[in-house]
C-alpha positions in Angstrom: 0.0 0.0 0.0 1.3 3.5 -0.9 1.7 6.3 1.6 -1.2 8.7 1.9 -0.6 12.2 0.5 -2.0 15.5 1.8 -2.0 19.0 0.4 -2.4 21.6 3.2 -3.1 25.2 2.3 -2.3 27.8 4.9 0.0 25.1 6.4 2.9 27.3 7.4 1.3 28.6 10.6 -1.4 27.9 13.2 -3.9 25.1 12.7 -2.5 24.3 9.2 1.0 23.9 10.7 -0.4 21.6 13.4 -2.0 19.4 10.8 1.3 19.2 8.9 3.1 18.1 12.0 0.5 15.6 12.9 0.3 14.0 9.4 4.0 13.9 8.8 4.4 12.3 12.2 1.9 9.6 11.1 3.9 8.9 7.9 2.0 10.9 5.4 3.6 12.7 2.4 2.7 16.3 2.7 2.8 19.3 0.4 2.5 22.5 2.3 1.2 25.6 0.5 1.1 29.1 1.9 1.7 32.8 1.0 4.3 33.3 3.7 7.6 32.2 2.1 9.8 32.6 5.2 7.4 30.5 7.3 7.4 27.8 4.6 11.2 27.7 4.6 11.3 27.6 8.4 8.9 24.7 8.5 10.9 22.9 5.8 14.0 23.2 8.0 12.0 21.6 10.9 10.4 18.9 8.7 12.7 18.2 5.7 10.5 15.5 4.2 7.7 17.9 3.3 7.4 19.7 0.0 6.6 23.4 0.1 5.0 25.7 -2.4 4.3 29.4 -2.2 0.7 29.7 -3.2 -2.3 32.1 -3.3 -5.5 30.0 -3.1 -7.5 32.8 -4.8 -5.5 32.2 -8.0 -7.0 29.2 -9.8 -3.9 28.7 -12.1 -1.8 28.3 -9.0 -4.1 25.6 -7.6 -4.0 23.7 -10.9 -0.2 23.9 -11.0 0.0 22.6 -7.5 -2.1 19.6 -8.3 0.0 18.9 -11.4 3.2 19.2 -9.3 1.8 16.8 -6.6 1.1 14.2 -9.3 4.6 14.5 -10.6 6.2 14.3 -7.1 4.1 11.4 -5.9 2.3 9.7 -8.8 
């Protein structure tokens, strides 16, 4: 069975970050998307197995690109 994959938007801080920590601790592959680049980098330093993407969820093209990237990273 393959590892479960999650995409968490707003994942660099607060509740989103807590979800990232919980899921990675449970063995999930996680892509973290957020507008705050510095917080993403800081989180990547703490959890090197995550993938990070700077993203504005109000921009549909960015959401589509994120889904495509996720499929390429973990088919």
